[in-house]
C-alpha positions as CSV (number, residue, x, y, z in Angstrom):
1,M,35.8,129.9,-11.2
2,K,36.0,128.7,-7.7
3,R,34.7,125.2,-8.7
4,F,37.2,125.1,-11.3
5,F,40.0,125.7,-8.7
6,V,38.7,123.1,-6.7
7,F,38.7,120.6,-9.5
8,V,42.2,121.5,-10.3
9,I,43.6,120.8,-6.5
10,I,41.6,117.7,-6.0
11,S,42.6,116.2,-9.1
12,F,46.2,116.9,-8.7
13,C,46.0,115.4,-5.2
14,L,44.1,112.3,-6.2
15,G,46.9,112.0,-8.9
16,I,49.9,112.1,-7.1
17,S,50.1,109.7,-4.3
18,A,52.3,111.8,-1.9
19,C,50.4,115.4,-1.9
20,A,51.9,115.6,1.2
21,S,51.1,119.4,1.6
22,Q,47.1,120.3,0.7
23,K,48.4,123.7,0.5
24,Y,50.3,123.7,-2.8
25,N,49.7,121.5,-6.0
26,I,52.6,119.1,-7.7
27,Y,54.6,122.2,-8.8
28,Q,55.7,123.8,-5.6
29,E,57.3,126.7,-6.8
30,H,53.4,128.2,-7.7
31,K,51.5,128.8,-4.3
32,H,48.6,130.3,-6.1
33,V,46.6,127.0,-5.0
34,E,45.7,129.0,-1.7
35,N,44.6,132.3,-3.0
36,T,41.2,132.8,-2.8
37,N,41.2,136.0,-4.9
38,P,43.2,134.9,-7.9
39,S,44.8,137.2,-10.1
40,V,45.1,136.7,-13.8
41,T,48.5,135.0,-14.0
42,D,46.8,132.9,-10.9
43,I,44.6,131.6,-13.1
44,L,47.2,131.3,-16.3
45,H,49.0,129.4,-13.5
46,Y,46.4,127.0,-12.9
47,D,46.0,126.2,-16.4
48,F,49.7,125.5,-16.8
49,D,49.7,123.2,-13.9
50,V,47.4,120.8,-15.6
51,I,49.3,121.3,-19.2
52,K,52.3,120.3,-17.3
53,R,50.8,117.4,-15.9
54,M,49.7,116.2,-19.6
55,L,53.0,116.8,-20.7
56,Q,54.4,114.3,-18.1
57,I,52.0,111.7,-19.3
58,L,52.5,112.7,-22.7
59,E,56.6,112.1,-22.6
60,K,55.7,108.7,-20.7
61,A,53.6,107.5,-23.5
62,A,56.5,108.0,-26.1
63,E,58.3,106.2,-24.1
64,C,56.3,103.2,-24.3
65,L,56.2,103.7,-27.9
66,D,60.2,103.4,-27.9
67,K,60.2,100.6,-25.9
68,E,57.4,99.0,-27.6
69,Q,55.2,98.3,-24.3
70,P,51.8,97.7,-25.0
71,I,49.8,100.9,-24.9
72,S,46.8,101.8,-26.7
73,K,45.9,104.0,-29.5
74,E,42.8,105.1,-27.1
75,N,45.1,106.2,-24.8
76,F,46.9,108.9,-27.2
77,T,43.1,109.8,-28.4
78,D,42.2,110.8,-25.1
79,I,45.6,112.3,-24.7
80,V,45.2,114.7,-28.0
81,Q,41.5,115.6,-26.5
82,I,42.6,116.7,-23.4
83,I,45.3,118.8,-24.8
84,T,43.0,120.0,-27.9
85,N,40.2,121.2,-25.4
86,F,42.1,122.3,-22.6
87,S,45.6,123.6,-23.6
88,D,44.5,124.5,-27.1
89,K,40.9,125.9,-26.3
90,H,40.6,126.5,-22.6
91,H,44.0,128.2,-21.9
92,Q,44.8,130.1,-25.3
93,E,41.6,131.6,-25.4
94,K,42.2,133.6,-22.6
95,E,45.4,134.8,-24.0
96,D,44.3,135.0,-27.7
97,K,41.1,136.4,-27.3
98,V,41.1,138.0,-23.9
99,L,44.2,139.2,-22.5
100,F,46.6,139.9,-25.6
101,P,44.6,142.2,-27.4
102,A,44.3,144.7,-24.5
103,L,48.0,144.0,-23.5
104,K,49.1,145.3,-27.2
105,V,47.5,148.5,-27.0
106,K,49.3,149.0,-23.2
107,N,52.1,151.1,-22.7
108,E,52.4,152.3,-26.5
109,G,52.2,148.5,-28.0
110,E,55.4,147.8,-25.5
111,K,56.3,144.0,-26.3
112,K,54.1,144.1,-29.0
113,D,56.5,141.8,-31.1
114,F,56.6,139.7,-28.3
115,L,53.0,138.9,-28.2
116,G,53.0,138.2,-31.5
117,R,55.8,135.6,-30.9
118,L,53.6,134.2,-28.2
119,L,50.2,133.9,-30.6
120,M,52.2,132.3,-33.5
121,E,53.7,129.7,-31.0
122,H,50.3,128.8,-30.1
123,V,49.4,128.3,-33.8
124,S,52.1,126.0,-34.0
125,A,51.3,124.2,-31.2
126,R,47.7,123.6,-32.3
127,D,49.4,122.7,-35.9
128,K,51.3,119.8,-34.2
129,M,48.6,118.4,-32.3
130,R,46.4,118.4,-35.3
131,S,50.0,116.2,-36.7
132,L,49.7,114.1,-33.9
133,S,46.2,113.3,-33.9
134,E,46.4,112.5,-38.0
135,S,49.3,110.5,-37.1
136,L,47.4,108.1,-34.8
137,N,45.2,107.2,-37.8
138,R,48.4,105.1,-38.7
139,F,49.2,104.0,-35.1
140,Y,49.1,100.1,-36.1
141,Q,51.2,100.5,-39.3
142,G,54.1,99.1,-37.6
143,K,57.0,100.5,-36.1
144,K,58.1,103.3,-38.3
145,A,54.6,104.7,-38.0
146,R,54.8,104.6,-34.3
147,K,58.3,106.3,-34.2
148,K,56.6,109.1,-36.3
149,I,54.2,109.4,-33.5
150,A,56.8,109.8,-30.8
151,K,59.0,112.2,-32.7
152,I,56.0,114.6,-33.1
153,I,55.3,114.1,-29.3
154,R,58.8,114.9,-28.6
155,S,58.6,118.0,-30.5
156,Y,55.8,119.1,-29.1
157,I,56.5,118.8,-25.6
158,K,60.1,120.8,-26.1
159,D,57.9,123.8,-27.9
160,M,55.4,123.5,-25.1
161,E,58.2,123.7,-22.3
162,K,59.9,126.4,-23.8
163,H,56.7,128.5,-24.2
164,I,55.7,127.6,-20.6
165,E,58.9,129.5,-19.7
166,M,58.7,132.5,-21.6
167,E,55.1,132.9,-20.5
168,E,56.3,132.4,-16.6
169,K,59.5,133.9,-16.6
170,I,58.9,137.1,-18.7
171,L,54.9,137.6,-19.6
172,F,53.5,136.9,-16.1
173,P,55.8,139.3,-14.2
174,W,55.3,141.7,-17.1
175,I,51.3,141.5,-16.8
176,N,51.6,141.9,-12.9
177,K,53.3,144.6,-13.3
178,T,51.1,146.4,-16.3
179,L,47.8,145.5,-15.2
180,T,46.1,147.8,-12.6
181,P,44.2,146.0,-9.9
182,D,40.8,147.2,-11.7
183,E,41.7,145.8,-14.4
184,Q,43.0,142.6,-13.0
185,V,39.1,142.1,-11.9
186,I,38.0,142.6,-15.1
187,F,40.1,140.1,-16.7
188,V,39.2,137.4,-14.0
189,K,35.6,137.8,-14.7
190,K,36.1,137.7,-18.7
191,F,38.0,134.6,-18.2
192,D,34.9,133.2,-16.0
193,A,32.7,133.9,-18.6
194,L,35.0,131.8,-20.9
195,E,34.6,129.0,-18.6
196,K,30.8,129.3,-17.9
197,D,29.7,126.3,-20.1
198,D,32.3,123.9,-19.2
199,L,31.7,124.9,-15.6
200,E,27.4,124.3,-15.8
201,T,28.3,121.0,-17.9
202,G,30.8,119.5,-16.2
203,V,33.8,119.1,-18.3
204,H,36.5,119.9,-15.6
205,E,35.3,117.0,-14.0
206,K,35.2,114.8,-17.2
207,Y,38.9,115.8,-17.9
208,S,39.9,115.0,-14.0
209,A,38.9,111.8,-14.3
210,M,40.5,111.3,-17.5
211,I,43.8,112.5,-16.1
212,E,43.6,109.9,-13.1
213,R,43.2,107.3,-15.6
214,L,45.7,107.9,-17.9
215,E,48.2,108.6,-15.3
216,Q,47.6,105.0,-13.9
217,Q,47.2,103.4,-17.6
218,V,50.6,105.3,-18.5
219,G,51.9,104.8,-15.7
220,I,51.4,101.0,-15.8
221,C,53.1,100.8,-19.3
222,F,55.7,102.9,-18.6
223,N,57.0,101.0,-15.2
224,S,56.9,97.6,-17.1
225,K,59.7,95.3,-17.6
226,E,61.3,95.2,-20.9
């Protein structure tokens, strides 16, 4: 897991030219970067930092479509790949398969409906990412097709921003209040096990390089003159 933390911190600093304070990543309100013994919510915050970074890239890419600036289908394909394999799989699996089933039985099922809502939002996010992937097949079919792509993107971003805010403001404080220190350790180990294959095969490093490249390529398009 420590290797993943290094990956996140380094990738943020490389991707943001300022990066003045290496203690914190680009989302200053989350000071978990300096925590060498992360909690469950520290790890989930790390995931959200990467996801927020991808949402920023995706939003700029949609703007490029609106302005009819040169942006490639491959850029969007790479964005979908990262979001699908990181956000949908990497982050949501921690919650869907490990955390939420255990939380549902805590405190006699307190917040069970809330957890169910979050699970449904995960399903909806995956559905929209599949819809975006399918719409890319019509990327070269004209302005109307590109407008549909931009519309799907904005709907996805809007939903994800609400979802992230709900987890950060409601779910994470509840997790920190509910889980004992021993339970925190157990869940962190289970999260590590989910990431084991990706860490051993260099998946995180691959995505770090892809994100940096996308920021550069989409940034050029976004900042180009009409």
